[in-house]
Structures are given as C-alpha cells and as structure tokens.
C-alpha positions as CSV (number, residue, x, y, z in Angstrom):
1,M,78.1,-14.8,90.4
2,L,78.9,-17.9,88.8
3,N,82.7,-16.3,89.8
4,Q,81.1,-17.0,92.7
5,A,80.2,-20.4,92.2
6,N,83.4,-21.5,91.0
7,H,85.5,-19.8,93.9
8,V,82.9,-21.9,96.2
9,L,83.7,-24.8,94.3
10,K,87.0,-24.2,95.0
11,R,87.0,-23.2,98.6
12,V,84.2,-25.5,99.4
13,F,84.7,-28.3,97.8
14,G,88.0,-28.5,97.0
15,F,87.1,-29.2,92.8
16,D,89.1,-27.5,90.5
17,Q,86.1,-27.3,87.6
18,F,82.6,-28.2,87.8
19,R,81.2,-31.7,85.6
20,A,79.2,-31.9,81.9
21,S,75.8,-29.5,82.8
22,Q,76.8,-28.7,86.5
23,Q,77.5,-25.0,85.1
24,A,74.7,-24.4,82.7
25,I,72.3,-26.2,85.8
26,I,73.7,-23.7,88.6
27,S,74.4,-20.6,85.6
28,N,70.4,-20.8,85.2
29,V,69.8,-21.2,88.6
30,L,71.7,-17.7,89.7
31,S,70.2,-16.0,87.0
32,Q,67.0,-16.5,88.5
33,Q,65.6,-19.2,86.2
34,N,63.1,-21.4,87.3
35,T,65.2,-25.5,86.2
36,L,64.5,-29.1,85.7
37,A,68.1,-30.8,86.0
38,I,67.8,-34.8,84.9
39,M,71.2,-36.1,86.0
40,P,72.3,-39.6,86.9
41,T,72.5,-40.8,90.5
42,G,76.5,-40.1,91.1
43,G,76.1,-37.5,88.6
44,G,77.3,-33.9,90.6
45,K,73.4,-33.3,91.5
46,S,73.5,-32.4,94.9
47,L,75.8,-29.4,93.7
48,C,73.7,-28.1,91.7
49,Y,71.3,-26.5,94.2
50,Q,74.1,-26.3,97.2
51,I,76.4,-24.2,95.1
52,P,74.1,-21.5,94.8
53,G,72.5,-22.1,98.3
54,I,76.2,-21.5,99.8
55,V,75.7,-17.9,97.2
56,F,72.8,-16.8,97.6
57,D,72.0,-13.9,99.9
58,G,69.1,-15.7,102.6
59,L,68.2,-19.5,102.8
60,T,67.5,-22.1,100.0
61,L,64.8,-25.1,100.9
62,V,65.7,-28.3,100.2
63,I,63.1,-31.0,99.7
64,S,63.5,-35.0,100.0
65,P,61.3,-37.5,100.3
66,L,64.0,-39.3,102.3
67,I,65.0,-38.6,105.9
68,S,68.0,-40.8,105.8
69,L,69.1,-38.8,102.5
70,M,68.9,-35.6,104.4
71,Q,70.6,-36.5,107.7
72,D,74.0,-37.8,105.0
73,Q,73.8,-34.3,103.3
74,V,73.7,-32.7,106.6
75,R,76.4,-34.4,108.0
76,Q,78.5,-34.3,104.9
77,L,78.0,-29.4,104.3
78,N,78.8,-29.6,108.4
79,E,82.1,-30.8,107.8
80,L,82.6,-28.9,105.0
81,A,81.4,-25.5,107.4
82,V,78.7,-24.7,105.6
83,P,75.7,-23.9,108.2
84,V,73.0,-26.2,106.7
85,C,70.0,-28.2,109.2
86,M,66.9,-30.3,108.7
87,L,63.5,-30.2,109.9
88,N,61.7,-33.3,110.0
89,S,60.6,-36.2,112.4
90,S,64.2,-37.4,113.6
91,L,64.8,-34.8,115.6
92,S,64.7,-34.4,119.0
93,S,62.3,-31.8,120.3
94,E,65.1,-29.8,121.6
95,D,66.7,-30.0,118.4
96,Y,63.8,-28.8,116.4
97,Q,63.5,-26.2,118.7
98,H,67.4,-25.6,118.3
99,N,66.9,-25.9,114.2
100,V,64.3,-23.6,114.5
101,K,65.8,-20.6,117.0
102,A,68.8,-20.8,114.4
103,I,67.4,-20.3,110.8
104,E,65.3,-17.9,112.5
105,Q,68.3,-16.0,113.1
106,Q,69.5,-16.0,109.7
107,H,72.1,-18.4,111.1
108,V,71.7,-21.3,107.9
109,K,72.0,-21.5,104.3
110,L,70.3,-24.5,103.8
111,L,67.0,-26.4,104.9
112,F,66.8,-29.6,104.8
113,L,62.7,-30.8,105.3
114,A,60.3,-33.1,103.7
115,P,57.1,-32.5,101.6
116,E,55.1,-33.0,104.8
117,T,56.3,-30.7,107.2
118,V,57.5,-28.0,104.1
119,L,53.2,-27.3,103.4
120,Q,53.0,-27.7,107.1
121,N,51.5,-24.0,108.6
122,S,53.9,-23.8,111.4
123,T,56.3,-23.9,108.5
124,L,54.9,-22.0,106.3
125,D,55.0,-19.6,109.1
126,L,58.3,-19.9,110.5
127,L,59.9,-19.6,106.8
128,S,57.1,-16.3,105.4
129,R,59.8,-14.4,108.3
130,V,63.0,-15.6,106.4
131,H,64.4,-14.3,103.2
132,V,63.7,-18.1,101.3
133,A,65.9,-17.0,98.2
134,C,66.2,-20.5,96.3
135,I,63.4,-23.5,96.4
136,A,65.3,-26.9,95.4
137,I,63.1,-30.1,94.8
138,D,64.9,-33.6,95.0
139,E,63.9,-37.0,93.6
140,A,61.3,-34.2,91.7
141,H,59.8,-37.2,89.9
142,C,57.6,-38.1,92.9
143,I,56.0,-34.5,91.5
144,S,54.0,-37.0,88.8
145,E,51.5,-38.4,88.9
146,W,52.6,-40.2,86.0
147,G,55.8,-40.8,87.4
148,H,56.9,-44.5,89.3
149,D,57.1,-42.7,92.7
150,F,54.3,-40.8,93.0
151,R,53.8,-38.8,96.7
152,P,50.6,-36.7,96.9
153,E,52.6,-34.4,99.2
154,Y,54.8,-33.6,96.4
155,R,52.1,-32.3,94.1
156,Q,51.1,-29.9,96.3
157,L,54.9,-28.1,96.2
158,Y,53.4,-25.3,93.5
159,Q,51.9,-23.6,96.6
160,L,55.5,-22.8,98.0
161,L,56.3,-20.7,94.8
162,E,53.1,-18.9,95.1
163,R,54.4,-18.2,98.6
164,F,57.6,-17.3,98.0
165,P,57.5,-15.4,94.9
166,S,60.6,-14.3,94.5
167,A,63.0,-17.4,95.0
168,V,64.2,-19.8,92.9
169,C,62.9,-22.9,92.4
170,I,65.4,-25.9,91.1
171,A,63.6,-29.2,90.2
172,L,66.0,-32.9,90.5
173,T,66.1,-36.4,89.1
174,A,67.8,-38.9,88.3
175,T,65.1,-40.4,86.2
176,A,62.0,-39.0,84.5
177,T,59.6,-40.0,81.3
178,P,58.8,-36.8,78.7
179,R,55.7,-36.8,80.1
180,V,56.8,-37.2,84.0
181,R,59.8,-34.2,82.8
182,E,56.1,-32.4,81.0
183,D,54.4,-32.7,84.5
184,I,57.2,-31.1,86.5
185,K,57.8,-28.4,84.4
186,R,54.1,-26.9,84.0
187,Q,53.3,-27.3,87.5
188,L,56.8,-25.6,88.4
189,H,56.3,-23.1,85.6
190,I,60.2,-23.7,83.8
191,A,60.6,-23.2,81.2
192,D,61.4,-25.4,78.3
193,S,65.4,-23.3,77.8
194,S,65.4,-24.1,81.1
195,E,65.5,-28.2,81.7
196,Y,68.6,-29.6,81.1
197,I,69.3,-33.5,80.2
198,A,73.1,-34.9,81.4
199,S,73.5,-38.2,79.6
C-alpha cells in the first residue's frame, strides 16, 4: 500500500517524496494502526490523512472544528480531481442533499464534517449505509479537557470508533502537552508506539 501512497503523492499532489515523518505516519495508518500525529502547522499534516483517504477502499471521515478550513481543503482537493465533499451548516439544503446522495452512491473518498454534524443521528444513519475506512480527527487537542481549546463534542468522538470498528483512526494536532497527548491516546485507543512527533 505504501507504493500506492507514493504513487498518489506524485500523481495527485505532484511531490517527489514525503517530508520527514509523513511516510512513517501514512504507513502506520495504512497498516490499520490507530495513530497520533503531532506536526507543526504547515508541516504537511493534511497529507497524512488525505493520501490514505485516496488509497483506501471506502470513505474517510475528516472531523474538523472550522468550516473555513473544511472549505479550503474541499476546494483544493476538488481542483486536484479528488472526489470530496462536506456536510455543514454553510451549505444550502439543496447542496446538502446533493452531497448526501453522492455519499450514498459511494462517489466520495473524503467527507469533511464538524463533530456536531458527525454525531447527529441522521449523519450516523447515512454513514452506516456506506463503508467507513478511516476516521481522521484534525485539531485533536480539542478532545482533551486539559487542552487550551477543549470542545465537549470532541469528547464524544470515541463513539465513532465503537460505531465503525473496522475503521482506522488518525488524530492530528500541531500542539499538545504530554498530558493532552496521553488523554487523546486513551480516548482513541492509540498505542504509544503509534505516536509520532515531528519536530
């Protein structure tokens, strides 16, 4: 699968090689190991779930707290001809339904949503009808009540792992104290050996 990841890196994103620690993180995710990645902003964090999301058969959920971040990533990936969409309150009801239909028909590789949206019963029902291969949790420090940006909805995201037990999980953040990292790993069943800290 790492060969496929290298192929996607070159063909879709136009890079010849991975940056430091990207390859190890992606390899761990592709090996179905729940993973925690601590990477500085601008360090190529998003590729660590975008590439597995393209390689995996099935749907990758990307949980993000900021609609503006989702919109940017969806626009960039659409420009690269990667089939992605989002579900959030910024969409008209027409666009929302259009995206729901695309997900049901399995035309989407990566789905961007807020934690509030993914935990709604209607969303969980939709996702139970497709194959969820990967759950990527961006800004994962929001999970921890010891974090500077704690969001209670993030605390519920462990439910997704119970709901989709065959999906691999990757949690990503730019900043996390040791206490916050331990909290994230405990909540999301991440082994110490699957924690990567990029300088």
